[in-house]
VMD Tcl script that builds the backbone (N, CA, C; Angstrom):
set m [mol new atoms 504]
animate dup $m
set s [atomselect $m all]
$s set {name element resname resid chain x y z} {
  {N N UNK 1 A 54.004 105.342 100.653}
  {CA C UNK 1 A 54.840 106.411 100.346}
  {C C UNK 1 A 54.888 106.652 98.902}
  {N N UNK 2 A 54.823 107.917 98.493}
  {CA C UNK 2 A 54.854 108.308 97.024}
  {C C UNK 2 A 56.042 109.232 96.930}
  {N N UNK 3 A 56.414 109.468 95.743}
  {CA C UNK 3 A 57.545 110.404 95.292}
  {C C UNK 3 A 57.115 111.665 94.473}
  {N N UNK 4 A 57.718 112.868 94.953}
  {CA C UNK 4 A 57.354 113.928 94.035}
  {C C UNK 4 A 58.639 114.516 93.703}
  {N N UNK 5 A 58.643 115.426 92.509}
  {CA C UNK 5 A 59.873 116.103 92.231}
  {C C UNK 5 A 59.942 117.204 92.945}
  {N N UNK 6 A 61.135 117.822 93.392}
  {CA C UNK 6 A 61.349 119.077 94.012}
  {C C UNK 6 A 62.001 120.117 93.163}
  {N N UNK 7 A 61.629 121.168 93.195}
  {CA C UNK 7 A 62.303 122.319 92.302}
  {C C UNK 7 A 63.402 122.991 93.117}
  {N N UNK 8 A 64.261 123.622 92.442}
  {CA C UNK 8 A 65.468 124.458 93.062}
  {C C UNK 8 A 64.814 125.363 94.100}
  {N N UNK 9 A 63.577 125.903 94.075}
  {CA C UNK 9 A 62.935 126.853 94.899}
  {C C UNK 9 A 62.492 126.286 96.237}
  {N N UNK 10 A 62.383 124.950 96.255}
  {CA C UNK 10 A 62.034 124.359 97.662}
  {C C UNK 10 A 63.175 124.271 98.438}
  {N N UNK 11 A 62.995 124.762 99.681}
  {CA C UNK 11 A 64.133 124.848 100.503}
  {C C UNK 11 A 64.414 123.860 101.578}
  {N N UNK 12 A 63.365 123.254 102.059}
  {CA C UNK 12 A 63.507 122.155 103.223}
  {C C UNK 12 A 63.536 120.830 102.800}
  {N N UNK 13 A 64.532 120.221 102.725}
  {CA C UNK 13 A 64.831 118.752 102.207}
  {C C UNK 13 A 65.633 117.935 103.294}
  {N N UNK 14 A 65.099 117.051 103.750}
  {CA C UNK 14 A 65.773 116.132 104.755}
  {C C UNK 14 A 66.731 115.176 104.074}
  {N N UNK 15 A 68.095 115.050 104.778}
  {CA C UNK 15 A 68.957 114.108 104.317}
  {C C UNK 15 A 68.474 112.710 104.414}
  {N N UNK 16 A 68.638 111.924 103.418}
  {CA C UNK 16 A 68.215 110.472 103.607}
  {C C UNK 16 A 69.282 109.685 104.374}
  {N N UNK 17 A 68.774 108.668 105.020}
  {CA C UNK 17 A 69.605 108.041 106.035}
  {C C UNK 17 A 70.740 107.292 105.451}
  {N N UNK 18 A 70.712 106.852 104.265}
  {CA C UNK 18 A 71.958 106.234 103.647}
  {C C UNK 18 A 73.026 107.152 103.405}
  {N N UNK 19 A 72.824 108.382 103.414}
  {CA C UNK 19 A 73.888 109.331 103.224}
  {C C UNK 19 A 74.379 109.744 104.528}
  {N N UNK 20 A 73.358 109.875 105.443}
  {CA C UNK 20 A 73.886 110.160 107.003}
  {C C UNK 20 A 74.757 109.008 107.426}
  {N N UNK 21 A 74.261 107.709 107.389}
  {CA C UNK 21 A 75.214 106.623 107.765}
  {C C UNK 21 A 76.617 106.672 107.211}
  {N N UNK 22 A 76.793 107.185 106.061}
  {CA C UNK 22 A 78.189 107.245 105.417}
  {C C UNK 22 A 78.978 108.455 106.135}
  {N N UNK 23 A 78.155 109.585 106.375}
  {CA C UNK 23 A 78.780 110.750 107.183}
  {C C UNK 23 A 79.240 110.368 108.544}
  {N N UNK 24 A 78.345 109.446 109.288}
  {CA C UNK 24 A 78.763 109.054 110.688}
  {C C UNK 24 A 79.888 108.178 110.573}
  {N N UNK 25 A 80.127 107.490 109.478}
  {CA C UNK 25 A 81.353 106.690 109.425}
  {C C UNK 25 A 82.563 107.311 108.973}
  {N N UNK 26 A 82.471 108.637 108.692}
  {CA C UNK 26 A 83.673 109.500 108.303}
  {C C UNK 26 A 84.034 110.184 109.718}
  {N N UNK 27 A 83.117 110.663 110.363}
  {CA C UNK 27 A 83.416 111.416 111.692}
  {C C UNK 27 A 81.954 111.540 112.488}
  {N N UNK 28 A 82.128 111.622 113.796}
  {CA C UNK 28 A 80.903 111.912 114.573}
  {C C UNK 28 A 80.571 113.318 114.299}
  {N N UNK 29 A 79.234 113.696 114.224}
  {CA C UNK 29 A 78.806 115.052 113.918}
  {C C UNK 29 A 78.621 115.879 115.255}
  {N N UNK 30 A 79.350 116.900 115.311}
  {CA C UNK 30 A 79.210 117.913 116.525}
  {C C UNK 30 A 78.008 118.822 116.345}
  {N N UNK 31 A 77.815 119.192 115.044}
  {CA C UNK 31 A 76.709 120.309 114.712}
  {C C UNK 31 A 76.154 120.108 113.568}
  {N N UNK 32 A 74.785 120.202 113.523}
  {CA C UNK 32 A 74.015 120.291 112.408}
  {C C UNK 32 A 73.495 121.729 112.342}
  {N N UNK 33 A 73.910 122.669 111.724}
  {CA C UNK 33 A 73.565 124.240 111.768}
  {C C UNK 33 A 72.350 124.303 110.991}
  {N N UNK 34 A 71.976 123.557 110.155}
  {CA C UNK 34 A 70.657 123.693 109.395}
  {C C UNK 34 A 69.455 122.611 109.736}
  {N N UNK 35 A 69.373 122.407 111.002}
  {CA C UNK 35 A 68.521 121.441 111.566}
  {C C UNK 35 A 67.173 121.622 111.318}
  {N N UNK 36 A 66.209 120.522 111.382}
  {CA C UNK 36 A 64.929 120.731 111.343}
  {C C UNK 36 A 64.403 120.270 112.868}
  {N N UNK 37 A 63.168 120.427 112.907}
  {CA C UNK 37 A 62.585 120.214 114.470}
  {C C UNK 37 A 62.579 118.823 114.739}
  {N N UNK 38 A 62.681 117.881 113.827}
  {CA C UNK 38 A 62.719 116.412 114.102}
  {C C UNK 38 A 64.083 116.119 114.441}
  {N N UNK 39 A 65.105 116.942 114.155}
  {CA C UNK 39 A 66.421 116.641 114.490}
  {C C UNK 39 A 66.843 115.208 113.844}
  {N N UNK 40 A 66.797 115.096 112.530}
  {CA C UNK 40 A 66.970 113.856 111.951}
  {C C UNK 40 A 68.373 113.526 111.751}
  {N N UNK 41 A 69.257 114.487 111.997}
  {CA C UNK 41 A 70.737 114.180 111.966}
  {C C UNK 41 A 71.395 113.958 113.354}
  {N N UNK 42 A 72.014 112.944 113.632}
  {CA C UNK 42 A 72.596 112.671 114.873}
  {C C UNK 42 A 73.649 113.436 115.200}
  {N N UNK 43 A 73.450 114.753 115.820}
  {CA C UNK 43 A 74.534 115.560 116.181}
  {C C UNK 43 A 74.363 115.994 117.614}
  {N N UNK 44 A 75.413 116.350 118.140}
  {CA C UNK 44 A 75.474 116.852 119.528}
  {C C UNK 44 A 74.746 118.154 119.543}
  {N N UNK 45 A 74.825 119.045 118.653}
  {CA C UNK 45 A 74.199 120.381 118.819}
  {C C UNK 45 A 73.387 120.529 117.428}
  {N N UNK 46 A 72.095 121.084 117.532}
  {CA C UNK 46 A 71.165 121.350 116.366}
  {C C UNK 46 A 70.744 122.854 116.460}
  {N N UNK 47 A 70.851 123.503 115.189}
  {CA C UNK 47 A 70.457 124.914 115.137}
  {C C UNK 47 A 69.194 124.761 114.241}
  {N N UNK 48 A 68.108 125.055 114.811}
  {CA C UNK 48 A 66.862 124.885 113.991}
  {C C UNK 48 A 66.548 126.335 113.466}
  {N N UNK 49 A 65.467 126.462 112.581}
  {CA C UNK 49 A 65.169 127.820 111.970}
  {C C UNK 49 A 64.703 128.809 113.120}
  {N N UNK 50 A 64.367 128.245 114.276}
  {CA C UNK 50 A 64.160 129.236 115.424}
  {C C UNK 50 A 65.365 129.828 116.079}
  {N N UNK 51 A 66.409 128.998 115.885}
  {CA C UNK 51 A 67.790 129.385 116.579}
  {C C UNK 51 A 68.533 130.281 115.524}
  {N N UNK 52 A 68.322 130.112 114.263}
  {CA C UNK 52 A 69.072 130.728 113.183}
  {C C UNK 52 A 70.400 130.498 113.188}
  {N N UNK 53 A 70.903 129.295 112.519}
  {CA C UNK 53 A 72.263 129.054 112.448}
  {C C UNK 53 A 73.311 129.953 111.854}
  {N N UNK 54 A 72.669 130.893 111.045}
  {CA C UNK 54 A 73.469 131.970 110.369}
  {C C UNK 54 A 73.916 132.903 111.381}
  {N N UNK 55 A 73.427 132.923 112.645}
  {CA C UNK 55 A 73.900 133.897 113.742}
  {C C UNK 55 A 74.620 133.317 114.776}
  {N N UNK 56 A 74.906 131.866 114.710}
  {CA C UNK 56 A 75.551 131.133 115.561}
  {C C UNK 56 A 77.044 130.669 115.307}
  {N N UNK 57 A 77.733 130.422 116.301}
  {CA C UNK 57 A 79.035 129.980 116.082}
  {C C UNK 57 A 79.019 128.487 115.589}
  {N N UNK 58 A 79.711 128.189 114.459}
  {CA C UNK 58 A 79.865 126.749 113.958}
  {C C UNK 58 A 81.320 126.140 114.435}
  {N N UNK 59 A 81.319 125.084 115.044}
  {CA C UNK 59 A 82.535 124.517 115.388}
  {C C UNK 59 A 82.567 123.060 115.482}
  {N N UNK 60 A 83.656 122.382 115.476}
  {CA C UNK 60 A 83.724 121.014 115.624}
  {C C UNK 60 A 83.545 120.291 114.191}
  {N N UNK 61 A 83.051 119.139 114.275}
  {CA C UNK 61 A 82.821 118.273 113.007}
  {C C UNK 61 A 81.219 118.642 112.683}
  {N N UNK 62 A 81.221 119.209 111.450}
  {CA C UNK 62 A 79.981 119.810 110.993}
  {C C UNK 62 A 79.281 119.140 109.845}
  {N N UNK 63 A 77.973 118.888 109.840}
  {CA C UNK 63 A 77.363 118.331 108.626}
  {C C UNK 63 A 76.221 119.369 108.153}
  {N N UNK 64 A 76.428 119.735 106.929}
  {CA C UNK 64 A 75.471 120.845 106.457}
  {C C UNK 64 A 74.879 120.399 105.267}
  {N N UNK 65 A 73.416 120.453 105.324}
  {CA C UNK 65 A 72.440 120.171 104.207}
  {C C UNK 65 A 71.699 121.558 104.365}
  {N N UNK 66 A 72.225 122.581 103.663}
  {CA C UNK 66 A 71.569 123.944 103.689}
  {C C UNK 66 A 70.303 123.951 102.896}
  {N N UNK 67 A 69.443 125.010 103.336}
  {CA C UNK 67 A 68.127 125.210 102.474}
  {C C UNK 67 A 68.692 125.380 101.021}
  {N N UNK 68 A 68.042 124.600 100.078}
  {CA C UNK 68 A 68.354 124.654 98.666}
  {C C UNK 68 A 67.810 125.828 97.858}
  {N N UNK 69 A 66.937 126.647 98.447}
  {CA C UNK 69 A 66.361 127.809 97.609}
  {C C UNK 69 A 67.443 128.881 97.374}
  {N N UNK 70 A 66.936 129.885 97.291}
  {CA C UNK 70 A 67.824 131.122 96.834}
  {C C UNK 70 A 68.695 131.476 98.081}
  {N N UNK 71 A 68.321 131.016 99.217}
  {CA C UNK 71 A 69.160 131.366 100.542}
  {C C UNK 71 A 70.513 130.567 100.540}
  {N N UNK 72 A 70.720 129.580 99.766}
  {CA C UNK 72 A 71.867 128.747 99.825}
  {C C UNK 72 A 73.216 129.541 99.847}
  {N N UNK 73 A 73.439 130.660 99.141}
  {CA C UNK 73 A 74.543 131.408 99.277}
  {C C UNK 73 A 74.908 131.869 100.432}
  {N N UNK 74 A 73.917 132.215 101.251}
  {CA C UNK 74 A 74.041 132.801 102.792}
  {C C UNK 74 A 74.721 131.607 103.619}
  {N N UNK 75 A 74.230 130.342 103.354}
  {CA C UNK 75 A 74.736 129.331 104.186}
  {C C UNK 75 A 76.043 128.943 103.918}
  {N N UNK 76 A 76.418 128.812 102.593}
  {CA C UNK 76 A 77.867 128.512 102.093}
  {C C UNK 76 A 78.802 129.626 102.413}
  {N N UNK 77 A 78.449 130.980 102.501}
  {CA C UNK 77 A 79.310 131.939 103.105}
  {C C UNK 77 A 79.527 131.863 104.461}
  {N N UNK 78 A 78.450 131.586 105.279}
  {CA C UNK 78 A 78.584 131.465 106.705}
  {C C UNK 78 A 79.556 130.161 106.971}
  {N N UNK 79 A 79.407 129.184 106.239}
  {CA C UNK 79 A 80.288 127.878 106.358}
  {C C UNK 79 A 81.680 128.370 106.108}
  {N N UNK 80 A 81.899 129.009 104.997}
  {CA C UNK 80 A 83.326 129.456 104.647}
  {C C UNK 80 A 83.991 130.196 105.611}
  {N N UNK 81 A 83.170 131.307 106.225}
  {CA C UNK 81 A 83.700 132.137 107.299}
  {C C UNK 81 A 84.246 131.243 108.525}
  {N N UNK 82 A 83.370 130.310 108.927}
  {CA C UNK 82 A 83.647 129.513 110.167}
  {C C UNK 82 A 84.765 128.590 109.699}
  {N N UNK 83 A 84.963 128.104 108.545}
  {CA C UNK 83 A 85.926 127.243 108.081}
  {C C UNK 83 A 87.386 128.005 107.974}
  {N N UNK 84 A 87.289 129.180 107.464}
  {CA C UNK 84 A 88.584 130.071 107.315}
  {C C UNK 84 A 89.044 130.493 108.661}
  {N N UNK 85 A 88.086 130.542 109.617}
  {CA C UNK 85 A 88.441 131.127 111.012}
  {C C UNK 85 A 89.086 129.926 111.794}
  {N N UNK 86 A 88.944 128.699 111.292}
  {CA C UNK 86 A 89.452 127.649 112.104}
  {C C UNK 86 A 88.458 127.150 113.033}
  {N N UNK 87 A 87.234 127.567 113.016}
  {CA C UNK 87 A 86.301 127.084 114.037}
  {C C UNK 87 A 85.831 125.618 113.667}
  {N N UNK 88 A 85.835 125.207 112.494}
  {CA C UNK 88 A 85.374 124.010 112.120}
  {C C UNK 88 A 86.553 123.109 111.779}
  {N N UNK 89 A 86.525 121.800 112.382}
  {CA C UNK 89 A 87.531 120.801 112.324}
  {C C UNK 89 A 87.460 119.911 110.934}
  {N N UNK 90 A 86.252 119.579 110.816}
  {CA C UNK 90 A 85.866 118.690 109.573}
  {C C UNK 90 A 84.422 119.075 109.221}
  {N N UNK 91 A 84.224 118.998 107.906}
  {CA C UNK 91 A 82.830 119.264 107.442}
  {C C UNK 91 A 82.489 118.394 106.319}
  {N N UNK 92 A 81.154 118.081 106.227}
  {CA C UNK 92 A 80.561 117.521 104.961}
  {C C UNK 92 A 79.309 118.260 104.669}
  {N N UNK 93 A 79.441 118.757 103.312}
  {CA C UNK 93 A 78.184 119.405 102.807}
  {C C UNK 93 A 77.387 118.648 102.007}
  {N N UNK 94 A 76.151 118.580 101.891}
  {CA C UNK 94 A 75.287 118.036 100.818}
  {C C UNK 94 A 74.632 119.224 99.997}
  {N N UNK 95 A 74.964 119.408 98.905}
  {CA C UNK 95 A 74.519 120.491 98.111}
  {C C UNK 95 A 74.224 120.151 96.669}
  {N N UNK 96 A 73.422 120.919 95.979}
  {CA C UNK 96 A 73.227 120.830 94.568}
  {C C UNK 96 A 74.507 121.017 93.826}
  {N N UNK 97 A 74.637 120.319 92.545}
  {CA C UNK 97 A 75.779 120.728 91.777}
  {C C UNK 97 A 75.393 121.842 91.001}
  {N N UNK 98 A 75.905 122.970 91.275}
  {CA C UNK 98 A 75.651 124.176 90.566}
  {C C UNK 98 A 77.015 124.863 90.447}
  {N N UNK 99 A 77.821 124.302 89.367}
  {CA C UNK 99 A 79.098 124.811 89.285}
  {C C UNK 99 A 79.234 126.280 88.573}
  {N N UNK 100 A 77.947 126.720 88.076}
  {CA C UNK 100 A 77.934 128.081 87.520}
  {C C UNK 100 A 77.764 129.283 88.514}
  {N N UNK 101 A 77.522 128.808 89.831}
  {CA C UNK 101 A 77.024 129.749 90.694}
  {C C UNK 101 A 78.339 130.293 91.586}
  {N N UNK 102 A 78.085 131.511 92.122}
  {CA C UNK 102 A 79.137 132.130 92.889}
  {C C UNK 102 A 79.421 131.226 94.183}
  {N N UNK 103 A 78.534 130.810 94.864}
  {CA C UNK 103 A 78.732 129.983 95.941}
  {C C UNK 103 A 79.541 128.800 95.748}
  {N N UNK 104 A 79.244 127.942 94.467}
  {CA C UNK 104 A 79.983 126.886 94.301}
  {C C UNK 104 A 81.385 127.145 93.983}
  {N N UNK 105 A 81.704 128.194 93.262}
  {CA C UNK 105 A 83.114 128.608 93.033}
  {C C UNK 105 A 83.841 129.020 94.298}
  {N N UNK 106 A 83.266 129.654 95.343}
  {CA C UNK 106 A 83.783 129.855 96.468}
  {C C UNK 106 A 84.037 128.742 97.322}
  {N N UNK 107 A 83.248 127.698 97.364}
  {CA C UNK 107 A 83.421 126.472 98.082}
  {C C UNK 107 A 84.523 125.727 97.492}
  {N N UNK 108 A 84.589 125.726 96.111}
  {CA C UNK 108 A 85.573 124.907 95.365}
  {C C UNK 108 A 87.047 125.313 95.745}
  {N N UNK 109 A 87.277 126.517 95.965}
  {CA C UNK 109 A 88.501 127.049 96.425}
  {C C UNK 109 A 89.108 126.423 97.542}
  {N N UNK 110 A 88.365 125.911 98.572}
  {CA C UNK 110 A 88.768 125.402 99.763}
  {C C UNK 110 A 88.530 123.842 100.092}
  {N N UNK 111 A 87.646 123.260 99.282}
  {CA C UNK 111 A 87.122 121.906 99.591}
  {C C UNK 111 A 88.456 120.871 99.523}
  {N N UNK 112 A 88.323 119.787 100.099}
  {CA C UNK 112 A 89.250 118.791 99.985}
  {C C UNK 112 A 88.925 117.824 98.864}
  {N N UNK 113 A 87.759 117.351 98.906}
  {CA C UNK 113 A 87.305 116.495 97.691}
  {C C UNK 113 A 85.876 116.413 97.766}
  {N N UNK 114 A 85.240 115.904 96.672}
  {CA C UNK 114 A 83.847 115.792 96.573}
  {C C UNK 114 A 83.305 114.580 95.885}
  {N N UNK 115 A 81.981 114.300 96.173}
  {CA C UNK 115 A 81.438 113.186 95.386}
  {C C UNK 115 A 80.416 113.613 94.508}
  {N N UNK 116 A 80.466 113.477 93.289}
  {CA C UNK 116 A 79.277 113.792 92.250}
  {C C UNK 116 A 78.385 112.593 92.295}
  {N N UNK 117 A 77.252 112.639 93.150}
  {CA C UNK 117 A 76.350 111.493 93.373}
  {C C UNK 117 A 75.808 111.053 91.975}
  {N N UNK 118 A 75.830 109.819 91.718}
  {CA C UNK 118 A 75.109 109.339 90.543}
  {C C UNK 118 A 73.638 109.287 90.765}
  {N N UNK 119 A 72.750 109.808 89.838}
  {CA C UNK 119 A 71.338 109.777 89.870}
  {C C UNK 119 A 70.893 110.974 90.600}
  {N N UNK 120 A 69.610 110.915 91.039}
  {CA C UNK 120 A 69.159 111.892 91.864}
  {C C UNK 120 A 68.888 111.356 93.298}
  {N N UNK 121 A 69.146 112.281 94.375}
  {CA C UNK 121 A 69.090 111.830 95.635}
  {C C UNK 121 A 67.616 111.938 95.977}
  {N N UNK 122 A 67.168 111.004 96.645}
  {CA C UNK 122 A 65.773 110.939 97.157}
  {C C UNK 122 A 65.742 111.429 98.524}
  {N N UNK 123 A 65.435 112.726 98.731}
  {CA C UNK 123 A 65.320 113.214 99.907}
  {C C UNK 123 A 64.026 112.901 100.664}
  {N N UNK 124 A 64.175 113.181 102.033}
  {CA C UNK 124 A 62.866 112.851 102.781}
  {C C UNK 124 A 62.067 114.139 103.124}
  {N N UNK 125 A 60.884 114.009 102.882}
  {CA C UNK 125 A 59.846 115.252 102.960}
  {C C UNK 125 A 59.856 115.673 104.605}
  {N N UNK 126 A 59.571 116.918 104.560}
  {CA C UNK 126 A 59.202 117.297 106.044}
  {C C UNK 126 A 58.017 116.623 106.530}
  {N N UNK 127 A 57.147 116.239 105.764}
  {CA C UNK 127 A 56.069 115.256 106.165}
  {C C UNK 127 A 56.489 113.938 106.124}
  {N N UNK 128 A 57.120 113.437 107.270}
  {CA C UNK 128 A 57.900 112.143 107.241}
  {C C UNK 128 A 56.944 110.912 106.983}
  {N N UNK 129 A 55.727 110.980 107.083}
  {CA C UNK 129 A 54.857 109.885 106.709}
  {C C UNK 129 A 54.359 109.807 105.410}
  {N N UNK 130 A 54.420 111.018 104.697}
  {CA C UNK 130 A 53.804 110.965 103.429}
  {C C UNK 130 A 54.630 110.681 102.291}
  {N N UNK 131 A 55.845 111.227 102.003}
  {CA C UNK 131 A 56.447 111.155 100.758}
  {C C UNK 131 A 57.947 111.227 100.886}
  {N N UNK 132 A 58.578 110.728 99.734}
  {CA C UNK 132 A 59.986 110.847 99.466}
  {C C UNK 132 A 60.012 111.913 98.380}
  {N N UNK 133 A 61.055 112.754 98.157}
  {CA C UNK 133 A 60.951 113.693 97.294}
  {C C UNK 133 A 62.417 113.502 96.436}
  {N N UNK 134 A 62.356 113.923 95.270}
  {CA C UNK 134 A 63.412 113.532 94.215}
  {C C UNK 134 A 63.825 114.972 93.887}
  {N N UNK 135 A 65.245 115.231 93.881}
  {CA C UNK 135 A 65.648 116.485 93.343}
  {C C UNK 135 A 65.592 116.464 91.850}
  {N N UNK 136 A 65.513 117.664 91.338}
  {CA C UNK 136 A 65.584 117.716 89.840}
  {C C UNK 136 A 66.830 118.160 89.296}
  {N N UNK 137 A 67.879 118.012 90.146}
  {CA C UNK 137 A 69.160 118.088 89.656}
  {C C UNK 137 A 70.189 117.382 90.392}
  {N N UNK 138 A 71.388 117.281 90.000}
  {CA C UNK 138 A 72.441 116.552 90.636}
  {C C UNK 138 A 72.839 116.979 91.955}
  {N N UNK 139 A 73.264 116.218 92.770}
  {CA C UNK 139 A 73.785 116.618 94.211}
  {C C UNK 139 A 75.225 116.269 94.192}
  {N N UNK 140 A 75.927 116.881 95.247}
  {CA C UNK 140 A 77.371 116.693 95.640}
  {C C UNK 140 A 77.380 116.496 97.159}
  {N N UNK 141 A 78.353 115.631 97.512}
  {CA C UNK 141 A 78.878 115.599 98.968}
  {C C UNK 141 A 80.225 116.217 98.896}
  {N N UNK 142 A 80.365 117.197 99.732}
  {CA C UNK 142 A 81.566 117.767 99.810}
  {C C UNK 142 A 82.270 117.687 100.997}
  {N N UNK 143 A 83.615 117.348 101.044}
  {CA C UNK 143 A 84.395 117.134 102.273}
  {C C UNK 143 A 85.356 118.392 102.384}
  {N N UNK 144 A 85.334 118.987 103.643}
  {CA C UNK 144 A 86.294 119.851 103.951}
  {C C UNK 144 A 87.199 119.414 105.195}
  {N N UNK 145 A 88.443 119.063 105.096}
  {CA C UNK 145 A 89.186 118.584 106.262}
  {C C UNK 145 A 90.749 119.015 105.874}
  {N N UNK 146 A 91.395 118.903 107.132}
  {CA C UNK 146 A 92.838 119.146 107.049}
  {C C UNK 146 A 93.431 117.857 107.434}
  {N N UNK 147 A 92.798 116.805 107.597}
  {CA C UNK 147 A 93.305 115.562 108.176}
  {C C UNK 147 A 93.190 114.481 107.015}
  {N N UNK 148 A 94.194 113.900 106.678}
  {CA C UNK 148 A 94.286 112.955 105.465}
  {C C UNK 148 A 93.533 111.726 105.809}
  {N N UNK 149 A 93.629 111.330 107.186}
  {CA C UNK 149 A 92.744 110.063 107.671}
  {C C UNK 149 A 91.385 110.217 107.446}
  {N N UNK 150 A 90.793 111.558 107.715}
  {CA C UNK 150 A 89.376 111.780 107.502}
  {C C UNK 150 A 89.168 111.677 105.960}
  {N N UNK 151 A 90.040 112.177 105.117}
  {CA C UNK 151 A 89.818 112.181 103.700}
  {C C UNK 151 A 89.724 110.757 103.231}
  {N N UNK 152 A 90.642 109.825 103.669}
  {CA C UNK 152 A 90.630 108.399 103.329}
  {C C UNK 152 A 89.394 107.656 103.769}
  {N N UNK 153 A 88.797 108.072 104.919}
  {CA C UNK 153 A 87.515 107.571 105.399}
  {C C UNK 153 A 86.346 108.097 104.465}
  {N N UNK 154 A 86.444 109.314 104.191}
  {CA C UNK 154 A 85.498 109.869 102.991}
  {C C UNK 154 A 85.512 109.093 101.817}
  {N N UNK 155 A 86.753 108.785 101.279}
  {CA C UNK 155 A 86.899 108.025 100.127}
  {C C UNK 155 A 86.242 106.599 100.239}
  {N N UNK 156 A 86.433 106.012 101.413}
  {CA C UNK 156 A 85.954 104.647 101.564}
  {C C UNK 156 A 84.441 104.510 101.697}
  {N N UNK 157 A 84.017 105.608 102.171}
  {CA C UNK 157 A 82.455 105.650 102.339}
  {C C UNK 157 A 81.627 105.991 101.154}
  {N N UNK 158 A 82.183 106.950 100.360}
  {CA C UNK 158 A 81.347 107.538 99.219}
  {C C UNK 158 A 81.846 107.015 97.857}
  {N N UNK 159 A 82.822 106.255 97.619}
  {CA C UNK 159 A 83.263 105.837 96.457}
  {C C UNK 159 A 82.132 105.125 95.652}
  {N N UNK 160 A 81.271 104.347 96.332}
  {CA C UNK 160 A 80.159 103.687 95.590}
  {C C UNK 160 A 78.918 104.540 95.326}
  {N N UNK 161 A 78.941 105.879 95.850}
  {CA C UNK 161 A 77.871 106.699 95.704}
  {C C UNK 161 A 77.831 107.486 94.430}
  {N N UNK 162 A 79.145 107.590 93.934}
  {CA C UNK 162 A 79.260 108.554 92.686}
  {C C UNK 162 A 80.722 108.627 92.413}
  {N N UNK 163 A 81.115 109.588 91.704}
  {CA C UNK 163 A 82.421 109.904 91.093}
  {C C UNK 163 A 83.117 110.834 92.009}
  {N N UNK 164 A 84.414 110.409 92.539}
  {CA C UNK 164 A 84.959 111.147 93.552}
  {C C UNK 164 A 85.925 112.078 92.875}
  {N N UNK 165 A 86.059 113.356 93.399}
  {CA C UNK 165 A 87.061 114.332 92.829}
  {C C UNK 165 A 87.787 114.929 94.140}
  {N N UNK 166 A 89.193 115.054 93.641}
  {CA C UNK 166 A 89.934 115.576 94.827}
  {C C UNK 166 A 90.832 116.687 94.389}
  {N N UNK 167 A 91.340 117.476 95.258}
  {CA C UNK 167 A 92.232 118.600 94.893}
  {C C UNK 167 A 93.495 117.949 94.562}
  {N N UNK 168 A 94.268 118.727 93.490}
  {CA C UNK 168 A 95.588 118.231 93.169}
  {C C UNK 168 A 96.652 119.400 93.529}
}
mol reanalyze $m
mol bondsrecalc $m
mol representation Tube
mol addrep $m
């Protein structure tokens, strides 16, 4: 297995298992709206590219690792629509740290807390047998919840992955 660097224009990056394991310890995942054909996230429902998660209802406990290219704003907007409509119970998003973007500013108005991941996340390539890919920018794991117990579980799982930030 070899590693290559990924640029912000590369859209499809699979979540590494060590992050998914932490997510599963916070809550069971009902929906992966940005799923791949391999369905690498253990969720009850998967929306693949063929289904187009942007046109579907999102509900329950959601894990979102959106396409990281120029389309990310569409995915975060859809997430916030579903969150603000009360369809989503809890959510964890894995996104690049782009605090200067409109989509980050919009997410930050509603998030419960987030983890600034130390170092670069080593994503899994769509070609699962060939390579691991390393992002060229910092990543964040963001929690959205209205449940303090879920927030404490998030802290317990992600405290050793990076710096935790919470709303005051």
